[in-house]
C-alpha positions as CSV (number, residue, x, y, z in Angstrom):
1,M,-25.7,-13.4,13.4
2,T,-26.5,-9.7,13.4
3,D,-26.8,-7.1,10.8
4,Q,-23.4,-6.5,9.2
5,A,-21.9,-8.6,12.0
6,V,-19.3,-11.2,11.3
7,D,-21.0,-14.4,10.2
8,P,-19.0,-17.6,9.9
9,D,-15.3,-16.7,10.4
10,G,-15.6,-13.4,8.7
11,V,-18.4,-13.9,6.2
12,R,-20.8,-11.0,6.3
13,L,-24.4,-11.1,5.3
14,P,-25.7,-8.4,2.9
15,R,-27.2,-5.4,4.7
16,D,-30.7,-6.3,3.7
17,A,-30.3,-10.0,4.4
18,A,-30.2,-9.9,8.2
19,P,-32.7,-7.9,10.3
20,E,-31.0,-5.9,13.0
21,G,-30.5,-7.8,16.3
22,R,-31.4,-11.2,14.8
23,F,-29.1,-14.2,15.6
24,L,-29.9,-17.6,14.3
25,G,-29.7,-20.7,16.4
26,R,-27.0,-21.5,19.0
27,T,-29.4,-20.9,21.9
28,R,-28.0,-23.7,23.9
29,E,-24.4,-22.7,23.3
30,L,-25.1,-19.1,24.3
31,K,-26.9,-20.2,27.5
32,E,-23.9,-22.5,28.4
33,L,-21.4,-19.8,27.7
34,R,-23.2,-17.2,29.8
35,A,-23.6,-19.7,32.6
36,D,-19.8,-20.5,32.4
37,I,-19.1,-16.8,33.1
38,E,-20.8,-17.1,36.4
39,R,-19.5,-20.6,37.2
40,A,-17.2,-20.8,40.2
41,G,-13.7,-21.7,39.0
42,L,-11.3,-24.1,40.6
43,D,-9.6,-21.2,42.5
44,T,-12.9,-20.0,44.0
45,L,-13.9,-23.5,45.0
46,S,-10.6,-23.9,46.8
47,G,-11.0,-20.6,48.7
48,R,-8.6,-18.6,46.6
49,K,-9.3,-15.5,44.5
50,A,-9.0,-16.1,40.8
51,P,-5.6,-14.7,39.7
52,R,-6.5,-14.0,36.1
53,A,-9.4,-13.3,33.7
54,R,-12.0,-16.0,33.1
55,V,-11.4,-17.7,29.7
56,L,-14.3,-18.9,27.5
57,L,-13.3,-21.1,24.6
58,I,-15.5,-21.5,21.4
59,A,-14.0,-24.3,19.4
60,G,-15.0,-25.3,15.9
61,R,-13.8,-25.7,12.4
62,P,-13.5,-22.7,10.1
63,G,-16.9,-21.9,8.7
64,S,-18.8,-23.3,11.7
65,G,-19.9,-19.8,12.8
66,R,-17.5,-19.7,15.8
67,T,-16.6,-16.0,15.3
68,A,-20.3,-15.1,14.9
69,L,-21.1,-16.8,18.1
70,A,-18.3,-15.1,19.9
71,E,-19.4,-11.7,18.6
72,E,-23.0,-12.4,19.7
73,L,-21.9,-13.4,23.2
74,V,-19.7,-10.3,23.5
75,R,-22.7,-8.2,22.4
76,Q,-24.9,-9.7,25.0
77,V,-22.5,-9.2,27.9
78,A,-20.7,-6.0,26.8
79,D,-22.9,-3.8,29.1
80,R,-21.4,-5.6,32.1
81,Y,-17.9,-4.6,31.1
82,P,-17.5,-0.8,31.2
83,G,-13.9,-1.1,30.1
84,G,-15.1,-1.9,26.6
85,V,-14.3,-4.7,24.1
86,L,-10.9,-5.3,22.6
87,R,-10.5,-7.5,19.5
88,T,-7.5,-9.1,17.8
89,R,-6.9,-12.0,15.4
90,L,-4.2,-14.4,16.4
91,S,-3.8,-16.1,13.0
92,E,-3.2,-14.7,9.5
93,P,-5.7,-15.7,6.7
94,D,-3.4,-18.4,5.5
95,G,-3.2,-19.9,9.1
96,T,0.2,-18.4,10.0
97,R,0.6,-17.7,13.7
98,V,0.5,-14.0,14.6
99,P,3.4,-13.1,16.9
100,V,2.2,-12.3,20.4
101,G,4.1,-9.0,20.4
102,R,2.2,-7.8,17.4
103,A,-1.2,-8.8,18.9
104,A,-0.3,-7.1,22.2
105,R,0.7,-3.9,20.4
106,E,-2.6,-3.9,18.5
107,L,-4.5,-4.2,21.8
108,L,-2.4,-1.4,23.4
109,D,-3.1,0.8,20.4
110,A,-6.8,0.2,20.8
111,L,-6.4,1.2,24.5
112,E,-4.6,4.3,23.3
113,T,-1.6,3.2,25.3
114,P,1.2,3.0,22.7
115,A,4.3,1.1,23.6
116,P,7.8,2.1,22.6
117,A,8.8,1.1,19.1
118,G,10.7,-2.2,18.9
119,A,9.8,-3.1,22.5
120,P,10.4,-6.9,23.2
121,E,7.4,-9.2,23.5
122,D,7.7,-9.6,27.2
123,D,7.6,-5.8,27.7
124,L,4.5,-5.5,25.4
125,T,2.5,-8.2,27.2
126,A,3.5,-6.7,30.6
127,A,2.3,-3.3,29.4
128,L,-0.9,-4.8,28.3
129,R,-1.5,-6.5,31.7
130,T,-0.7,-3.2,33.4
131,A,-3.2,-1.3,31.2
132,L,-5.9,-3.9,32.0
133,A,-5.2,-4.2,35.7
134,E,-7.9,-1.8,36.7
135,R,-10.3,-2.2,33.8
136,R,-13.3,-4.5,33.5
137,T,-12.8,-5.4,29.9
138,V,-13.8,-8.1,27.4
139,L,-11.0,-9.5,25.1
140,L,-12.1,-11.3,21.9
141,L,-9.1,-13.4,20.8
142,D,-10.1,-14.7,17.4
143,D,-8.6,-17.7,15.7
144,A,-6.0,-18.6,18.4
145,A,-3.3,-20.9,17.1
146,D,-2.2,-22.3,20.5
147,A,-2.5,-21.8,24.2
148,E,0.8,-19.9,24.5
149,Q,-0.7,-17.0,22.5
150,V,-3.8,-16.7,24.7
151,D,-1.8,-17.2,28.0
152,A,0.6,-14.4,27.1
153,L,-2.3,-11.9,26.5
154,L,-4.5,-12.7,29.5
155,P,-4.8,-9.9,32.0
156,D,-4.1,-10.5,35.7
157,N,-7.5,-9.2,36.5
158,P,-10.4,-11.6,37.4
159,D,-12.9,-8.9,36.5
160,C,-11.9,-9.2,32.8
161,L,-13.3,-11.8,30.4
162,A,-11.4,-13.4,27.5
163,V,-13.6,-15.0,24.8
164,T,-11.3,-17.1,22.7
165,V,-12.0,-18.7,19.3
166,S,-9.9,-21.7,18.2
167,S,-10.0,-24.8,16.1
168,G,-9.4,-27.1,19.1
169,P,-8.8,-27.2,22.9
170,L,-6.3,-24.9,24.5
171,T,-4.3,-27.4,26.5
172,G,-2.2,-25.6,29.1
173,I,-4.8,-22.9,30.2
174,A,-6.4,-24.0,33.5
175,D,-10.1,-24.2,34.1
176,V,-11.2,-23.8,30.5
177,R,-14.2,-25.9,29.1
178,P,-14.6,-25.7,25.3
179,C,-17.9,-25.0,23.7
180,T,-17.6,-27.1,20.6
181,L,-19.7,-26.2,17.7
182,G,-21.4,-28.4,15.2
183,G,-23.8,-27.4,12.5
184,L,-26.9,-25.2,12.8
185,D,-30.3,-27.0,13.3
186,T,-32.4,-27.4,10.2
187,K,-34.8,-24.7,11.1
188,S,-32.1,-22.1,11.6
189,G,-30.4,-23.2,8.4
190,V,-33.5,-22.8,6.4
191,E,-34.1,-19.3,7.9
192,L,-30.6,-18.3,7.0
193,L,-31.2,-19.3,3.4
194,S,-34.4,-17.3,3.4
195,R,-32.5,-14.2,4.3
196,F,-30.9,-14.4,0.9
197,T,-33.6,-15.9,-1.2
198,G,-36.7,-14.3,0.4
199,A,-39.5,-16.2,2.0
200,V,-41.4,-17.0,-1.2
201,R,-38.8,-19.3,-2.7
202,I,-38.6,-21.2,0.6
203,T,-42.3,-21.5,1.0
204,V,-42.8,-22.8,-2.5
205,D,-40.5,-25.8,-1.8
206,P,-39.9,-26.1,1.9
207,R,-38.6,-29.7,1.6
208,A,-36.0,-28.7,-0.9
209,A,-34.8,-25.9,1.5
210,E,-34.5,-28.4,4.3
211,R,-32.7,-30.8,2.0
212,L,-30.3,-28.0,1.1
213,A,-29.6,-27.1,4.7
214,E,-28.9,-30.8,5.5
215,L,-26.6,-31.1,2.5
216,C,-24.7,-28.0,3.8
217,Q,-24.5,-29.9,7.1
218,G,-25.8,-26.8,8.9
219,Q,-22.4,-25.1,8.3
220,P,-23.1,-21.3,8.3
221,A,-20.3,-20.7,5.7
222,A,-21.8,-23.2,3.3
223,L,-25.3,-21.9,3.9
224,V,-24.2,-18.3,3.3
225,L,-22.5,-19.2,0.0
226,A,-25.5,-21.3,-1.1
227,G,-27.8,-18.4,-0.2
228,G,-25.6,-15.9,-2.1
229,W,-25.7,-18.2,-5.2
230,L,-29.5,-18.3,-5.1
231,A,-29.7,-14.6,-4.5
232,A,-27.7,-13.9,-7.6
233,R,-30.0,-16.2,-9.6
234,P,-33.6,-15.3,-8.9
235,K,-34.9,-17.8,-11.4
236,A,-33.0,-20.8,-10.0
237,A,-35.0,-23.2,-7.8
238,V,-33.7,-24.2,-4.4
239,A,-34.1,-27.8,-5.5
240,D,-31.7,-27.2,-8.4
241,L,-28.9,-26.2,-6.1
242,A,-29.7,-29.1,-3.7
243,K,-29.5,-31.5,-6.6
244,Q,-26.1,-30.1,-7.7
245,L,-24.7,-30.4,-4.2
246,H,-26.0,-33.9,-3.9
247,T,-24.4,-34.9,-7.1
248,D,-21.1,-33.5,-5.9
249,A,-21.3,-35.3,-2.5
250,G,-18.2,-37.1,-1.4
251,R,-15.7,-34.6,-2.9
252,G,-14.3,-33.1,0.3
253,A,-15.7,-30.9,3.0
254,V,-19.1,-29.2,2.3
255,V,-17.7,-25.7,2.4
256,G,-15.2,-26.6,-0.3
257,R,-17.8,-28.2,-2.4
258,V,-20.0,-25.1,-2.3
259,V,-17.1,-22.8,-3.0
260,R,-16.2,-24.9,-6.1
261,L,-19.8,-24.8,-7.3
262,V,-20.0,-21.1,-6.9
263,H,-16.6,-20.6,-8.5
264,D,-17.5,-22.7,-11.5
265,S,-20.7,-20.8,-12.0
266,L,-19.1,-17.4,-12.1
267,P,-18.1,-15.6,-15.3
268,A,-14.5,-16.4,-16.2
269,T,-13.2,-12.9,-15.3
270,A,-14.9,-12.9,-11.9
271,A,-13.8,-16.5,-11.2
272,R,-10.2,-15.6,-11.9
273,T,-10.4,-12.5,-9.7
274,L,-11.8,-14.6,-6.9
275,R,-9.0,-17.1,-7.2
276,L,-6.3,-14.4,-7.2
277,L,-7.7,-12.7,-4.2
278,S,-6.0,-15.4,-2.2
279,L,-2.9,-13.4,-2.8
280,A,-4.3,-10.2,-1.2
281,P,-2.1,-9.2,1.7
282,G,-3.8,-9.8,5.0
283,G,-6.9,-11.0,3.2
284,L,-7.8,-7.4,2.5
285,A,-8.4,-6.1,-1.1
286,D,-9.7,-3.0,-2.7
287,A,-10.5,-2.2,-6.3
288,H,-6.8,-1.3,-7.0
289,T,-5.6,-4.6,-5.5
290,A,-8.1,-6.6,-7.5
291,A,-7.4,-4.7,-10.7
292,A,-3.7,-5.3,-10.4
293,L,-4.1,-9.0,-9.6
294,A,-6.5,-9.6,-12.5
295,G,-4.9,-7.2,-14.9
296,C,-8.2,-5.2,-15.5
297,S,-9.4,-1.7,-15.0
298,V,-10.3,-0.3,-11.6
299,E,-13.9,0.1,-12.6
300,A,-14.2,-3.5,-13.7
301,A,-12.5,-4.7,-10.6
302,D,-14.9,-2.7,-8.4
303,A,-17.9,-4.2,-10.1
304,T,-16.5,-7.7,-9.7
305,L,-15.8,-7.2,-6.0
306,E,-19.4,-6.0,-5.4
307,D,-20.7,-9.1,-7.3
308,L,-18.5,-11.4,-5.2
309,A,-19.8,-9.7,-2.0
310,V,-23.4,-10.4,-3.1
311,H,-22.4,-14.1,-3.4
312,G,-21.2,-14.1,0.2
313,L,-17.6,-14.7,-1.0
314,L,-16.4,-11.3,0.4
315,H,-17.6,-8.8,2.9
316,S,-17.2,-5.1,2.7
317,V,-15.2,-3.0,5.3
318,G,-14.6,0.7,5.2
319,S,-16.8,3.5,3.6
320,S,-14.7,6.4,2.3
321,H,-12.3,3.9,0.7
322,P,-14.2,0.6,0.3
323,Q,-12.2,-2.6,0.7
324,Y,-13.2,-6.2,1.1
325,R,-12.1,-9.0,3.4
326,V,-11.6,-12.6,2.2
327,P,-13.2,-14.8,4.9
328,C,-10.6,-16.8,6.6
329,C,-12.5,-20.1,6.1
330,L,-12.3,-19.5,2.3
331,H,-8.7,-18.4,2.0
332,P,-7.2,-21.9,1.8
333,L,-9.9,-23.0,-0.7
334,L,-9.2,-20.0,-2.9
335,H,-5.5,-20.7,-2.6
336,D,-6.0,-24.3,-3.9
337,L,-8.1,-23.0,-6.7
338,A,-5.4,-20.5,-7.7
339,R,-2.8,-23.2,-7.7
340,T,-5.0,-25.5,-9.8
341,H,-6.1,-23.0,-12.5
342,E,-3.1,-20.6,-12.6
343,R,0.5,-21.4,-13.6
344,P,3.2,-20.4,-11.0
345,A,4.6,-17.8,-13.4
346,E,1.1,-16.2,-13.7
347,L,0.8,-16.1,-9.9
348,Q,4.2,-14.4,-9.6
349,L,3.3,-11.9,-12.3
350,A,0.0,-11.1,-10.4
351,R,2.0,-10.5,-7.2
352,A,4.4,-8.2,-9.1
353,R,1.5,-6.2,-10.6
354,M,-0.1,-5.8,-7.2
355,L,3.2,-4.6,-5.5
356,E,3.9,-2.2,-8.4
357,R,0.4,-0.7,-8.1
358,T,0.8,-0.4,-4.3
359,V,4.2,1.4,-4.8
360,R,2.6,3.9,-7.2
361,L,-0.3,4.5,-4.8
362,L,2.1,5.2,-2.0
363,Q,4.0,7.6,-4.2
364,S,0.8,9.4,-4.9
365,C,-0.2,9.3,-1.3
366,R,3.1,11.0,-0.3
367,A,3.3,13.4,-3.3
368,I,0.0,15.1,-2.4
369,T,1.5,16.3,0.9
370,E,4.3,18.1,-0.9
371,T,2.2,21.1,-2.0
372,D,5.2,23.4,-2.2
373,S,7.2,21.2,-4.5
374,P,6.8,21.9,-8.3
375,Q,8.5,18.5,-9.0
376,A,6.0,16.6,-6.8
377,R,3.0,18.4,-8.4
378,E,4.3,17.6,-11.9
379,K,4.9,14.0,-11.0
380,L,1.5,13.7,-9.4
381,L,-0.2,15.2,-12.5
382,G,1.7,12.7,-14.6
383,M,0.0,9.8,-12.8
384,P,-3.2,8.2,-14.1
385,R,-6.3,9.8,-12.6
386,A,-7.3,6.5,-10.9
387,L,-4.0,6.7,-8.8
388,R,-4.5,10.2,-7.6
389,F,-6.0,11.3,-4.3
390,P,-8.4,14.3,-4.3
391,S,-6.8,15.8,-1.1
392,P,-4.2,15.2,1.6
393,R,-7.0,14.2,4.0
394,A,-8.3,11.6,1.6
395,A,-4.8,10.2,1.2
396,A,-4.3,10.0,4.9
397,D,-7.6,8.2,5.4
398,W,-6.6,5.7,2.7
399,L,-3.3,5.1,4.3
400,R,-4.9,4.7,7.7
401,L,-7.4,2.2,6.4
402,R,-5.0,0.3,4.3
403,R,-2.2,0.2,6.8
404,P,-2.7,-3.4,7.9
405,A,-2.8,-4.6,4.3
406,L,0.3,-2.5,3.4
407,L,2.3,-3.9,6.3
408,A,1.2,-7.4,5.4
409,A,2.2,-6.7,1.8
410,A,5.7,-5.7,3.0
411,R,6.0,-8.9,5.1
412,L,4.8,-11.1,2.3
413,A,7.0,-9.5,-0.3
414,V,10.1,-10.0,1.9
415,A,9.1,-13.6,2.7
416,D,8.6,-14.4,-1.0
417,G,12.2,-13.8,-1.7
418,E,11.7,-13.5,-5.5
419,L,10.5,-9.9,-5.7
420,D,13.1,-8.2,-3.5
421,T,13.5,-5.2,-5.8
422,L,9.8,-4.5,-5.6
423,A,9.8,-5.2,-1.9
424,R,12.5,-2.6,-1.4
425,R,10.7,0.0,-3.4
426,L,7.5,-0.8,-1.5
427,M,9.1,-0.4,1.9
428,S,10.8,2.8,0.9
429,Q,7.6,4.4,-0.3
430,L,5.7,3.1,2.7
431,V,8.2,4.7,5.1
432,R,8.0,8.0,3.3
433,A,4.2,8.0,3.2
434,L,3.9,7.1,6.9
435,V,6.3,9.9,7.9
436,A,4.7,12.4,5.6
437,H,1.2,11.8,7.0
438,F,1.7,10.7,10.6
439,G,5.2,11.8,11.5
440,T,8.1,9.8,12.7
441,Q,7.1,9.6,16.3
442,A,3.5,8.4,15.7
443,A,4.6,5.9,13.1
444,A,7.6,4.7,15.0
445,S,6.4,1.1,15.7
446,D,5.5,0.5,12.0
447,L,8.8,2.1,10.9
448,Y,10.7,-0.2,13.2
449,D,9.1,-3.3,11.7
450,I,9.7,-2.0,8.2
451,H,13.4,-1.3,8.7
452,G,13.7,-4.8,10.2
453,L,12.3,-6.2,6.9
454,V,14.7,-4.0,5.0
455,L,17.6,-5.4,7.0
456,D,16.4,-9.0,6.2
457,V,16.4,-8.2,2.4
458,A,19.8,-6.4,2.6
459,G,21.3,-9.4,4.3
460,R,19.8,-11.9,1.9
461,R,20.9,-9.9,-1.2
462,E,24.3,-8.8,0.3
463,L,23.6,-5.1,0.0
464,P,25.9,-3.5,2.6
465,R,24.7,0.1,1.8
466,E,21.1,-0.7,2.5
467,R,22.1,-2.8,5.5
468,A,23.9,0.2,6.9
469,A,20.9,2.5,6.3
470,A,18.5,0.0,8.0
471,L,20.9,-0.4,11.0
472,L,21.2,3.3,11.4
473,N,17.4,3.8,11.3
474,L,16.8,1.0,13.8
475,G,19.6,2.4,16.0
476,D,17.9,5.8,16.0
477,L,14.6,4.3,17.0
478,D,16.3,2.2,19.7
479,A,18.0,5.3,21.0
480,H,14.8,7.3,21.0
481,T,13.1,4.7,23.2
482,G,15.9,4.5,25.7
483,R,17.6,1.3,24.5
484,T,21.0,3.0,24.2
485,A,23.1,-0.2,24.5
486,D,21.1,-1.8,21.7
487,A,21.4,1.4,19.6
488,L,25.2,1.3,20.1
489,A,25.4,-2.2,18.8
490,R,23.3,-1.2,15.8
491,Y,25.5,1.8,15.1
492,R,28.7,-0.2,15.3
493,A,27.3,-2.8,12.8
494,A,26.2,0.1,10.5
495,L,29.8,1.4,10.6
496,D,31.1,-2.0,9.5
497,A,28.5,-2.1,6.7
498,G,29.2,1.4,5.6
499,R,32.9,0.7,5.3
500,E,32.2,-2.5,3.4
501,A,30.0,-0.5,1.0
502,N,32.6,2.4,0.8
503,D,29.7,4.7,1.7
504,P,31.2,7.9,3.3
505,Y,27.7,9.2,4.3
506,A,26.8,6.0,6.2
507,T,30.3,5.8,7.7
508,G,30.3,9.4,8.9
509,R,26.8,9.2,10.3
510,A,27.5,5.9,12.0
511,M,30.6,7.3,13.7
512,E,28.7,10.3,15.0
513,S,25.9,8.1,16.2
514,V,28.3,5.9,18.1
515,G,29.6,9.0,19.7
516,G,26.1,10.1,20.6
517,A,25.4,6.7,22.2
518,Y,28.5,6.9,24.3
519,L,27.5,10.4,25.3
520,E,24.1,9.1,26.4
521,L,25.8,6.3,28.4
522,G,28.0,8.8,30.2
523,D,31.3,7.7,28.6
524,Y,32.4,11.2,27.6
525,D,35.9,10.3,26.6
526,R,34.8,7.7,24.0
527,A,32.0,10.1,22.9
528,A,34.6,12.9,22.2
529,D,36.9,10.4,20.5
530,W,34.1,9.1,18.1
531,F,32.9,12.7,17.4
532,G,36.5,13.5,16.5
533,R,36.7,10.6,14.1
534,A,33.5,11.8,12.4
535,L,34.9,15.3,12.3
536,T,38.0,14.1,10.5
537,E,35.8,12.4,7.9
538,R,33.8,15.6,7.4
539,L,36.8,17.8,7.0
540,A,38.4,15.4,4.5
541,R,35.3,15.7,2.3
542,G,35.1,19.5,2.8
543,E,31.7,19.4,4.5
544,R,32.1,22.6,6.5
545,P,28.5,22.9,8.0
546,E,28.7,19.3,9.3
547,A,32.2,19.9,10.7
548,A,31.0,23.0,12.5
549,R,28.2,21.0,14.1
550,L,30.6,18.2,15.1
551,H,32.8,20.7,16.8
552,G,29.8,21.6,18.9
553,R,29.2,17.9,19.8
554,I,32.8,17.5,20.8
555,G,32.4,20.6,22.9
556,A,29.3,19.2,24.6
557,A,31.1,15.9,25.5
558,H,34.0,17.9,27.1
559,T,31.5,20.1,28.9
560,Y,29.8,17.0,30.5
561,A,33.3,15.7,31.4
562,G,34.1,19.0,33.1
563,R,37.0,19.8,30.7
564,Y,36.0,23.4,30.1
565,G,39.1,24.4,28.4
566,E,38.7,21.8,25.6
567,A,35.0,22.6,25.5
568,L,35.6,26.3,25.0
569,R,38.1,25.6,22.2
570,N,35.6,23.4,20.3
571,W,32.6,25.7,20.8
572,R,34.7,28.6,19.5
573,A,35.6,26.5,16.5
574,A,31.9,25.7,16.0
575,V,31.0,29.5,16.1
576,A,33.7,30.2,13.5
577,G,32.6,27.4,11.3
578,H,29.0,28.6,11.3
579,R,30.1,32.1,10.7
580,R,32.1,31.0,7.6
581,C,29.0,29.0,6.3
582,G,26.7,32.0,6.9
583,D,24.3,30.0,9.1
584,V,22.9,32.7,11.4
585,A,20.7,30.5,13.5
586,A,23.4,27.9,14.1
587,R,25.9,30.6,15.0
588,A,23.4,32.0,17.6
589,R,22.9,28.6,19.1
590,A,26.7,27.9,19.2
591,L,27.3,31.3,20.9
592,S,24.6,30.4,23.4
593,E,26.4,27.1,24.3
594,L,29.7,28.9,24.4
595,A,28.3,31.4,27.0
596,R,26.9,28.5,29.0
597,V,30.4,26.8,29.2
598,Q,32.0,30.2,30.1
599,E,29.5,30.5,32.9
600,Y,30.4,26.9,34.1
601,A,34.0,27.9,34.0
602,G,33.4,30.9,36.2
603,R,34.1,33.4,33.5
604,F,31.0,35.5,34.1
605,D,32.1,38.7,32.4
606,E,33.0,36.7,29.2
607,S,29.8,34.8,29.4
608,L,27.8,38.1,29.7
609,R,29.5,39.5,26.5
610,T,29.0,36.2,24.6
611,C,25.4,36.0,25.6
612,R,24.7,39.5,24.4
613,E,26.3,38.7,21.1
614,A,24.2,35.5,20.9
615,V,21.0,37.5,21.6
616,E,21.8,39.8,18.6
617,W,22.4,36.8,16.3
618,A,19.2,35.1,17.6
619,R,17.3,38.3,16.8
620,R,18.7,38.2,13.3
621,A,17.7,34.6,12.9
622,E,14.2,35.4,14.2
623,D,14.5,32.6,16.8
624,T,12.2,34.0,19.6
625,R,12.6,31.0,21.9
626,L,16.4,31.1,21.8
627,Q,16.2,34.9,22.5
628,A,14.1,34.2,25.5
629,A,16.4,31.5,26.8
630,L,19.4,33.8,26.3
631,H,17.6,36.6,28.2
632,L,17.1,34.1,31.1
633,R,20.8,33.3,31.0
634,L,21.6,37.0,31.1
635,A,19.3,37.3,34.1
636,D,21.3,34.5,35.9
637,S,24.6,36.2,35.0
638,F,23.5,39.5,36.3
639,E,22.4,37.9,39.5
640,H,25.9,36.3,39.9
641,L,27.4,39.8,39.3
642,G,25.2,41.3,41.9
643,D,22.9,43.4,39.7
644,P,19.3,42.3,40.6
645,A,17.7,45.2,38.7
646,S,19.2,44.1,35.3
647,A,18.4,40.5,36.1
648,A,14.8,41.4,36.7
649,L,14.7,43.4,33.4
650,H,16.0,40.4,31.3
651,R,13.8,37.9,33.1
652,G,10.7,40.1,32.3
653,T,11.8,40.4,28.7
654,A,12.1,36.6,28.4
655,E,8.7,36.0,30.0
656,S,7.0,38.4,27.6
657,M,8.7,36.7,24.6
658,L,7.6,33.3,25.7
659,A,4.0,34.5,26.3
660,E,3.8,35.9,22.8
661,E,5.4,32.8,21.1
662,A,2.8,30.1,20.0
663,P,3.6,26.6,21.2
664,E,5.7,24.7,18.7
665,D,4.0,22.0,16.7
666,D,5.3,18.7,17.9
667,S,5.4,17.4,14.4
668,E,8.2,19.9,13.7
669,A,10.4,18.3,16.3
670,E,10.8,15.1,14.4
671,H,14.1,13.6,13.3
672,G,16.2,15.4,10.8
673,D,16.2,15.0,7.0
674,N,18.1,11.7,7.3
675,A,15.6,10.0,9.6
676,C,14.0,6.9,8.5
677,E,15.2,7.0,4.9
678,I,15.8,3.8,2.9
679,R,18.6,4.3,0.6
680,S,19.7,2.6,-2.6
681,V,16.3,2.5,-4.1
682,S,15.4,3.5,-7.7
683,T,15.9,7.1,-8.4
684,E,12.5,7.4,-9.9
685,D,11.0,6.8,-6.4
């Protein structure tokens, strides 16, 4: 155990309880594990080069200090692996198996090698193996549920090392010898207690301390909780705690007995908060989460969390926005206590309060980015002060820190099935906050998962309008990552859902998206046909700007197919439509495309006149980049007409314009206004 390092399965010691660099016991296990790294494997003995990373397995029950041992081993050997250390958990706090794809994506993100949103599991694991093929890296795979998880994440690189933590053997992975953990020796157990109590209380009654360590069976989790109980009660004797544990002997595992003893000794409010923290998504809670669960003020919840951390029941993570992690070995015990002491209706109400608080925090997190919106500012000022963020930077930091808990909250809310209205509001606000702070492209992976959850709820609740919106958003993300066939299937399903909901917006957008998918696939006839269907819908509803834009899309499809006559007719219709709508920038772009098609059709004089007209409208629209592109096209046209001097003049003009123009911010090149929206939510959101 090291200072602020993970103790037994996530329990952290107080900062002043563990001298830096100290690790108690496990000398034999560490020696064996380090020797196992150098041990010749079966492939080496048979004369073959090892095809994959060496796997070390640390097996033990939750609370045995298995994660602490893994962390200490990694710390000791890290300097031999210049590729760094990668960590991921393979089980949720409640024991649920983490999908391999999610774990692989987390490791890729840590390597700063993001994978496409929605990529299948096989592609993610292949990308991970590729990223680790030339790196000498340590992987710490904590709380593995089965051998399949570990096997899928192993790099095909014998220079890598995988330190795996699990409850039992990993049958199916060759050449793995488990290091099975029991309890700490009595001396180490007593020293661990002294880090909480101080040396004096141990020296006064050393036999009682040894007795307490034996009653805790040397289990680090039980010893930490016992030490925390003593630290919170300076006047209590070590013998008193040993006597209570002895009296309670025979009532289950030792960690459970100590947890019950600590729980029963807490004030009623703190004990209830502790029980309800078993509902915290991802085992992560901050003051707002605890306050919503317990129904108290944020200040009171913050003080309670600090007190529980002193007892060793939680450990602190984060600094600017403090939050606490519930140790995985305690999660099932707290869950049982909650079911024993709380009625099901009270637990459901606590979940609802927590989700409602999360929704309001996300609203505040998004609203602070809308500095130009009077409505957003008014809404923000109407929120309680505790829910407001001091600055957009603070809101972004909070969102980044709480992201795992927020995603876990969305998954749990959808799985619950009883709070779908709150779940829909939560996912809507989470999408908006992620896009507002990080942009659609950076948050694409999270958005893909969230829209998949929206689709699950919409299907369960028979909400065709929301199903259409989710399918459209998923289709857009599929199309953006090159999975055009998958996107086409999504768009067709969205069209059916939009028609079922009688939603003209979803129907029209789905038709256009189907056309766009066919255009990407090179089926220009079907693309033009679907764009035409969408155009008919827009004209029927009198949506002139959208109709003008669709004329342009039809013209583009005909251009790709080489039908320049049809293309010219539609681009002229697009120009006329934008002129009637007064959209100067769109008119300039349509004229630019019209000039391009005229050039393809061999009408160089017409192209020259159209291009000059487009330059004038681009100047009025103050679109410098479009002006530069048009000057380059004019240069090409003059070269075709045999006028190199004019061509050089226009080319120089374009180059000077591009040199003066600052690079566009990538964040401005996101999807349009309709990207990633979740519709059919409460209007107050």
